[in-house]
Every structure is written in structure tokens, then in C-alpha cells.
DRENVEX-873511 format. One record per residue: residue number from 0; x, y, z of N, C-alpha, C in turn; residue in three letters. Coordinates in Angstrom, 2 decimals, decimal comma, padded with zeros to 5 digits. Example, Ala and Ser with C-alpha at 12.3 -4.5 7.8 and 13.67 -1.06 7.14 Angstrom:
<nodes>
NODE:n:n_xx:n_yy:n_zz:ca_xx:ca_yy:ca_zz:c_xx:c_yy:c_zz:res
NODE:0:013,19:-005,69:007,80:012,30:-004,50:007,80:013,20:-003,30:007,80:Ala;
NODE:1:012,85:-002,25:007,08:013,67:-001,06:007,14:012,90:000,03:007,87:Ser;
</nodes>
This chain:
<nodes>
NODE:n:n_xx:n_yy:n_zz:ca_xx:ca_yy:ca_zz:c_xx:c_yy:c_zz:res
NODE:0:000,83:-001,17:000,00:000,00:000,00:000,00:000,88:001,24:000,00:Met;
NODE:1:000,42:002,24:-000,71:001,11:003,53:-000,76:000,12:004,61:-000,39:Ile;
NODE:2:000,55:005,56:000,43:-000,21:006,78:000,72:000,75:007,93:000,50:Leu;
NODE:3:000,37:008,85:-000,40:001,26:009,98:-000,70:000,43:011,10:-001,32:Asp;
NODE:4:001,10:012,22:-001,55:000,49:013,37:-002,21:000,62:013,23:-003,73:Ser;
NODE:5:-000,39:013,70:-004,44:-000,30:013,72:-005,91:000,93:014,49:-006,39:Leu;
NODE:6:001,40:015,44:-005,59:002,60:016,20:-005,95:003,82:015,30:-006,09:Lys;
NODE:7:003,78:014,14:-005,44:004,91:013,22:-005,46:004,69:012,02:-006,38:Asn;
NODE:8:003,64:012,05:-007,18:003,26:010,89:-007,99:004,37:010,41:-008,92:Ala;
NODE:9:005,18:011,32:-009,41:006,24:010,94:-010,36:007,18:009,88:-009,77:Glu;
NODE:10:007,34:009,86:-008,48:008,22:008,88:-007,83:007,74:007,45:-008,04:Ala;
NODE:11:006,47:007,27:-008,44:005,89:005,94:-008,57:005,69:005,50:-010,03:Tyr;
NODE:12:006,04:006,34:-010,97:005,81:006,02:-012,38:006,44:004,70:-012,81:Tyr;
NODE:13:007,56:004,35:-012,25:008,27:003,14:-012,68:007,68:001,85:-012,10:Lys;
NODE:14:006,72:001,95:-011,21:006,15:000,75:-010,60:005,27:-000,05:-011,55:Leu;
NODE:15:004,71:000,61:-012,55:003,84:-000,05:-013,53:003,85:000,80:-014,79:His;
NODE:16:003,83:000,16:-015,97:003,88:000,93:-017,22:002,75:001,95:-017,40:Pro;
NODE:17:001,61:001,75:-016,74:000,49:002,67:-016,90:000,36:003,69:-015,77:Leu;
NODE:18:001,24:003,64:-014,77:001,14:004,59:-013,66:001,31:006,04:-014,13:Phe;
NODE:19:002,26:006,29:-015,01:002,47:007,66:-015,46:001,20:008,21:-016,11:Lys;
NODE:20:000,62:007,44:-017,01:-000,60:007,89:-017,69:-001,74:008,11:-016,69:Lys;
NODE:21:-001,86:007,22:-015,72:-002,92:007,33:-014,72:-002,74:008,59:-013,88:Ala;
NODE:22:-001,54:008,79:-013,36:-001,31:009,95:-012,50:-001,38:011,26:-013,27:Phe;
NODE:23:-000,90:011,29:-014,49:-001,00:012,51:-015,28:-002,47:012,87:-015,53:Glu;
NODE:24:-003,29:011,85:-015,77:-004,72:012,09:-015,95:-005,33:012,63:-014,65:Tyr;
NODE:25:-005,01:011,99:-013,53:-005,55:012,44:-012,24:-005,18:013,89:-011,96:Leu;
NODE:26:-003,96:014,28:-012,30:-003,51:015,65:-012,03:-004,12:016,67:-013,00:Lys;
NODE:27:-004,66:016,21:-014,13:-005,15:017,13:-015,16:-006,64:017,43:-015,08:Ser;
NODE:28:-007,37:016,73:-014,24:-008,84:016,86:-014,21:-009,28:017,37:-012,84:Val;
NODE:29:-010,22:018,32:-012,86:-010,87:018,78:-011,63:-012,10:017,90:-011,41:Asp;
NODE:30:-011,97:016,89:-010,58:-013,04:015,92:-010,39:-014,21:016,46:-009,59:Phe;
NODE:31:-014,08:017,64:-008,99:-015,21:018,22:-008,27:-016,34:018,57:-009,22:Thr;
NODE:32:-016,01:018,79:-010,49:-017,03:019,24:-011,46:-017,30:018,24:-012,57:Asn;
NODE:33:-016,81:017,01:-012,45:-017,05:016,02:-013,50:-018,29:015,20:-013,21:Thr;
NODE:34:-018,77:014,54:-014,24:-019,89:013,61:-014,08:-019,41:012,38:-013,33:Glu;
NODE:35:-020,30:011,76:-012,57:-019,97:010,48:-011,97:-020,03:009,41:-013,06:Thr;
NODE:36:-019,38:008,30:-012,81:-019,39:007,20:-013,76:-018,00:006,79:-014,18:Gly;
NODE:37:-017,97:005,90:-015,16:-016,73:005,28:-015,62:-016,15:006,02:-016,82:Lys;
NODE:38:-014,82:006,17:-016,81:-014,09:006,75:-017,94:-012,97:005,79:-018,31:Thr;
NODE:39:-012,97:005,32:-019,56:-011,89:004,46:-020,03:-010,76:005,33:-020,57:Glu;
NODE:40:-009,56:005,04:-020,12:-008,38:005,77:-020,59:-007,59:004,88:-021,55:Ile;
NODE:41:-007,43:003,61:-021,19:-006,78:002,59:-022,02:-007,65:001,34:-021,99:Glu;
NODE:42:-008,90:001,48:-022,36:-009,82:000,33:-022,34:-009,90:-000,31:-020,97:Gly;
NODE:43:-009,85:-001,65:-020,95:-009,94:-002,38:-019,68:-008,61:-002,43:-018,93:Lys;
NODE:44:-007,56:-001,92:-019,55:-006,25:-001,90:-018,88:-006,10:-000,73:-017,91:Asp;
NODE:45:-006,79:000,37:-018,20:-006,70:001,57:-017,36:-008,00:002,35:-017,49:Leu;
NODE:46:-008,75:002,39:-016,42:-010,01:003,16:-016,41:-010,23:003,68:-015,01:Phe;
NODE:47:-011,18:004,59:-014,88:-011,48:005,13:-013,55:-012,98:005,30:-013,39:Leu;
NODE:48:-013,37:005,38:-012,13:-014,75:005,61:-011,77:-014,81:006,76:-010,79:Met;
NODE:49:-015,67:007,72:-011,08:-015,95:008,83:-010,18:-017,28:008,52:-009,51:Val;
NODE:50:-017,30:008,59:-008,18:-018,55:008,27:-007,48:-018,78:009,23:-006,33:Ser;
NODE:51:-020,04:009,38:-005,99:-020,47:010,05:-004,78:-020,97:008,94:-003,87:Asp;
NODE:52:-020,18:008,58:-002,89:-020,43:007,39:-002,08:-020,79:007,76:-000,65:Ser;
NODE:53:-021,63:006,90:-000,04:-021,93:007,03:001,38:-020,75:006,48:002,16:Asp;
NODE:54:-020,31:007,22:003,15:-019,23:006,75:003,99:-019,80:005,86:005,09:Met;
NODE:55:-018,92:005,07:005,71:-019,35:004,07:006,67:-018,52:004,16:007,94:Lys;
NODE:56:-019,00:003,52:008,97:-018,19:003,37:010,17:-017,12:002,33:009,89:Thr;
NODE:57:-016,10:002,32:010,72:-015,06:001,31:010,57:-015,67:-000,08:010,67:Glu;
NODE:58:-016,64:-000,24:011,54:-017,29:-001,54:011,73:-018,04:-002,00:010,47:Glu;
NODE:59:-018,66:-001,07:009,77:-019,47:-001,42:008,59:-018,69:-001,48:007,29:Asp;
NODE:60:-017,50:-000,91:007,26:-016,70:-000,91:006,02:-016,25:-002,34:005,71:Ala;
NODE:61:-016,38:-002,74:004,44:-016,03:-004,10:004,03:-014,59:-004,16:003,52:Lys;
NODE:62:-013,83:-005,08:004,07:-012,48:-005,36:003,60:-012,60:-006,06:002,25:Met;
NODE:63:-011,78:-005,62:001,28:-011,84:-006,19:-000,06:-010,44:-006,42:-000,62:Glu;
NODE:64:-010,36:-007,33:-001,60:-009,12:-007,58:-002,32:-009,43:-007,75:-003,81:Val;
NODE:65:-008,40:-007,58:-004,62:-008,50:-007,75:-006,08:-007,33:-008,61:-006,56:His;
NODE:66:-007,53:-009,34:-007,64:-006,47:-010,16:-008,23:-005,87:-009,56:-009,49:Asn;
NODE:67:-006,70:-008,95:-010,32:-006,26:-008,51:-011,66:-005,92:-007,03:-011,74:Lys;
NODE:68:-006,33:-006,24:-010,76:-006,17:-004,80:-010,85:-005,51:-004,21:-009,60:Tyr;
NODE:69:-004,78:-003,14:-009,82:-004,28:-002,26:-008,78:-005,28:-001,12:-008,67:Ile;
NODE:70:-005,60:-000,69:-007,46:-006,46:000,48:-007,24:-005,60:001,69:-006,89:Asp;
NODE:71:-005,88:002,80:-007,53:-005,42:004,10:-007,05:-006,68:004,82:-006,61:Ile;
NODE:72:-006,76:005,20:-005,34:-007,95:005,87:-004,82:-007,60:007,29:-004,42:Gln;
NODE:73:-008,49:008,20:-004,79:-008,26:009,63:-004,60:-009,50:010,27:-004,01:Leu;
NODE:74:-009,46:010,70:-002,74:-010,60:011,43:-002,21:-010,65:012,82:-002,82:Pro;
NODE:75:-011,83:013,27:-003,18:-011,98:014,56:-003,85:-012,60:015,61:-002,92:Val;
NODE:76:-013,69:015,26:-002,26:-014,46:016,27:-001,53:-014,10:016,40:-000,05:Ser;
NODE:77:-013,48:015,39:000,53:-013,19:015,40:001,97:-012,22:014,27:002,27:Lys;
NODE:78:-011,66:014,23:003,47:-010,77:013,13:003,83:-011,50:011,79:003,83:Pro;
NODE:79:-010,74:010,75:003,52:-011,28:009,39:003,52:-010,31:008,49:004,30:Glu;
NODE:80:-010,87:007,70:005,19:-010,07:006,74:005,95:-010,27:005,36:005,35:Thr;
NODE:81:-009,19:004,59:005,38:-009,18:003,22:004,85:-008,65:002,29:005,93:Tyr;
NODE:82:-009,30:001,15:006,06:-008,72:000,09:006,85:-007,78:-000,69:005,96:Gly;
NODE:83:-006,68:-001,19:006,52:-005,73:-001,98:005,75:-005,34:-003,21:006,55:Trp;
NODE:84:-005,19:-004,33:005,85:-004,68:-005,56:006,44:-004,02:-006,36:005,33:Lys;
NODE:85:-002,88:-006,95:005,61:-002,19:-007,77:004,62:-003,11:-008,90:004,16:Ala;
NODE:86:-003,21:-009,08:002,86:-004,09:-010,11:002,32:-003,78:-011,48:002,91:Arg;
NODE:87:-002,52:-011,78:003,09:-002,12:-013,08:003,63:-002,68:-013,32:005,03:Ala;
NODE:88:-003,07:-012,26:005,72:-003,61:-012,38:007,08:-005,14:-012,40:007,12:Glu;
NODE:89:-005,80:-012,20:005,98:-007,27:-012,21:005,95:-007,76:-013,64:006,10:Leu;
NODE:90:-008,69:-013,84:007,03:-009,16:-015,20:007,35:-010,67:-015,39:007,22:Lys;
NODE:91:-011,45:-014,31:007,37:-012,90:-014,45:007,47:-013,59:-014,03:006,16:Glu;
NODE:92:-013,67:-014,97:005,20:-014,29:-014,67:003,90:-015,78:-014,40:004,06:Glu;
NODE:93:-016,25:-013,35:003,39:-017,70:-013,09:003,31:-018,30:-013,95:002,22:Arg;
NODE:94:-017,54:-014,13:001,14:-018,01:-014,86:-000,02:-016,80:-015,30:-000,84:Asp;
NODE:95:-017,05:-016,09:-001,87:-015,98:-016,54:-002,75:-015,51:-015,38:-003,64:Ala;
NODE:96:-014,32:-015,52:-004,19:-013,81:-014,49:-005,09:-014,68:-014,41:-006,33:Phe;
NODE:97:-015,10:-013,18:-006,70:-015,90:-012,95:-007,90:-014,96:-012,60:-009,04:Asn;
NODE:98:-014,67:-013,57:-009,91:-013,73:-013,37:-011,02:-014,18:-012,26:-011,98:Glu;
NODE:99:-015,49:-012,22:-012,27:-016,01:-011,23:-013,21:-015,81:-009,81:-012,71:Glu;
NODE:100:-016,04:-009,59:-011,41:-015,90:-008,25:-010,84:-014,53:-008,03:-010,20:Lys;
NODE:101:-013,68:-009,06:-010,20:-012,35:-009,00:-009,61:-012,39:-008,46:-008,18:Asp;
NODE:102:-013,19:-009,12:-007,35:-013,30:-008,67:-005,97:-013,71:-009,81:-005,05:Ile;
NODE:103:-013,21:-009,75:-003,84:-013,66:-010,62:-002,77:-013,73:-009,79:-001,50:Gln;
NODE:104:-014,76:-010,03:-000,71:-014,96:-009,31:000,54:-014,68:-010,24:001,73:Phe;
NODE:105:-014,25:-009,61:002,82:-013,92:-010,32:004,05:-014,59:-009,63:005,24:Phe;
NODE:106:-014,83:-010,39:006,31:-015,33:-009,83:007,56:-014,21:-009,21:008,39:Phe;
NODE:107:-012,96:-009,55:008,09:-011,82:-009,04:008,85:-011,85:-007,51:008,91:Asp;
NODE:108:-011,30:-006,98:009,99:-011,13:-005,53:010,14:-009,67:-005,21:009,92:Lys;
NODE:109:-009,40:-003,98:009,59:-008,03:-003,56:009,34:-007,16:-003,61:010,58:Gly;
NODE:110:-005,89:-003,88:010,36:-004,92:-003,80:011,44:-004,37:-002,38:011,54:Thr;
NODE:111:-004,59:-001,61:010,47:-004,11:-000,23:010,39:-005,18:000,63:009,75:Thr;
NODE:112:-005,34:001,86:010,23:-006,19:002,84:009,58:-005,30:003,95:009,03:Leu;
NODE:113:-005,56:004,36:007,80:-004,85:005,49:007,20:-005,88:006,45:006,63:Val;
NODE:114:-005,56:007,73:006,62:-006,47:008,74:006,10:-005,78:009,53:005,01:Thr;
NODE:115:-006,45:009,64:003,88:-006,00:010,47:002,78:-006,90:011,70:002,72:Ala;
NODE:116:-006,30:012,85:002,48:-007,06:014,09:002,32:-007,07:014,43:000,83:Val;
NODE:117:-007,99:015,30:000,39:-007,96:015,70:-001,01:-006,55:016,20:-001,39:Pro;
NODE:118:-006,08:015,70:-002,53:-004,71:015,98:-002,97:-003,78:014,82:-002,68:Gly;
NODE:119:-004,22:013,87:-001,84:-003,48:012,64:-001,58:-004,07:011,51:-002,41:Asp;
NODE:120:-003,34:010,41:-002,48:-003,84:009,20:-003,13:-003,36:008,00:-002,32:Phe;
NODE:121:-004,06:006,90:-002,50:-003,61:005,61:-001,98:-003,50:004,66:-003,16:Thr;
NODE:122:-002,59:003,73:-003,07:-002,46:002,65:-004,05:-002,60:001,35:-003,28:Val;
NODE:123:-003,52:000,52:-003,74:-003,71:-000,80:-003,15:-003,40:-001,85:-004,20:Phe;
NODE:124:-002,47:-002,72:-003,86:-002,05:-003,82:-004,73:-002,82:-005,08:-004,34:Phe;
NODE:125:-002,76:-006,14:-005,16:-003,47:-007,37:-004,79:-003,08:-007,93:-003,41:Pro;
NODE:126:-001,91:-007,59:-002,92:-001,47:-008,06:-001,60:-002,11:-007,28:-000,45:Glu;
NODE:127:-002,85:-006,23:-000,77:-003,42:-005,34:000,24:-004,93:-005,54:000,39:Asp;
NODE:128:-005,33:-005,99:001,57:-006,75:-005,91:001,89:-007,04:-004,47:002,27:Gly;
NODE:129:-008,16:-003,93:001,78:-008,48:-002,54:002,08:-009,99:-002,36:002,25:His;
NODE:130:-010,34:-001,50:003,20:-011,74:-001,18:003,50:-011,90:000,32:003,31:Ala;
NODE:131:-012,41:000,75:002,15:-012,52:002,17:001,85:-013,76:002,82:002,44:Pro;
NODE:132:-013,82:004,13:002,29:-015,02:004,94:002,60:-015,36:004,98:004,08:Cys;
NODE:133:-014,35:005,00:004,94:-014,62:005,14:006,37:-014,67:006,64:006,69:Ile;
NODE:134:-015,76:007,04:007,28:-015,97:008,44:007,63:-017,45:008,72:007,80:Gly;
NODE:135:-017,82:010,00:007,74:-019,22:010,39:007,91:-019,71:011,16:006,69:Glu;
NODE:136:-020,98:010,97:006,36:-021,60:011,70:005,26:-021,32:011,06:003,92:Gly;
NODE:137:-021,25:011,90:002,90:-020,98:011,46:001,53:-019,60:011,94:001,13:Lys;
NODE:138:-019,00:011,21:000,18:-017,71:011,60:-000,35:-017,71:011,46:-001,87:Ile;
NODE:139:-017,13:012,43:-002,53:-016,81:012,29:-003,95:-015,40:011,74:-004,01:Arg;
NODE:140:-015,23:010,66:-004,77:-013,93:010,03:-004,86:-013,71:009,46:-006,24:Lys;
NODE:141:-012,45:009,17:-006,54:-012,06:008,57:-007,80:-011,32:007,28:-007,49:Val;
NODE:142:-011,68:006,22:-008,20:-010,96:004,96:-008,12:-010,44:004,64:-009,52:Val;
NODE:143:-009,13:004,56:-009,64:-008,49:004,18:-010,90:-008,18:002,69:-010,82:Val;
NODE:144:-008,49:001,96:-011,88:-008,20:000,54:-011,96:-007,13:000,34:-013,03:Lys;
NODE:145:-006,02:-000,31:-012,64:-004,91:-000,58:-013,55:-004,69:-002,09:-013,58:Ile;
NODE:146:-004,83:-002,65:-014,78:-004,67:-004,11:-014,92:-003,20:-004,48:-014,75:Arg;
NODE:147:-002,99:-005,54:-013,97:-001,63:-006,06:-013,79:-001,11:-006,68:-015,07:Leu;
</nodes>
């Protein structure tokens, strides 16, 4: 997992061939005024979703993992807290892995909480269990999906 400022995104470009394109796009758009929904940048290899989501308590936030995609998450309207736990330590499956949606949920709670503020981003790799949208009220956020 990575938590950093978009100002430092260039330091991560070498981690994946599509990171540069993803971060340059994130830095070029004012997401406070965009439509919600999906935007394809490189087809199914690189796309993003803008959403206005209900935030949850730490207890209600669902721990999730992915196999085929890396997530870059960017809070837009307010700070967002995430629960984190190493995937290898997740034990309490909610359901089987959904191959079509590339997601599995767990009952486990995070061993660590981190908070990103607008202008920050988090990166979650397949090794990272993460429980997003912890907080109060609604949040506008962006989730970038990058195929491994």
C-alpha cells in the first residue's frame, strides 16, 4: 500500500507501465465538477470511476481484495479513511472471489487505519486488503483501476 500526495506521484511512475498515464490524468482533471461514472483511458487496462459514495463506520466498512487490478484511490471532496490488512492475514471470507468483478470481501477488520485528504492518493495492490469509505456523510472520490 502507498499513501502519498499527488505532488509526489512521479516517484511511482516506474512501478507499472500505466502509472504515469494514470497519475498525469488524475492531475489534469478537476473531479469536483465532472460527471460520476466510468471513464476508459486505455480500455480495460486503465479506467477510472468517479462516485459520490456514502461513507461508513469502521465496523461497517467491508475489507476487499483484487487479483487482476491495482487500485489508485483519490478522495476529492473530503478526507477518507481506509482500513488496511495484509491479504495473507485475511481469514474471514464473506463470499468466494468474484472473477467477473475482480473482488472478494472479508469480515476481517483492518490492522491499520490510514487517512487520505484531497490531494493525496492511496495505491492498493493485490497483496493489500483494504476497507474504503470510512468516515461520515458522503464523499466524492475517484478509483483508478490498472490491470496487472
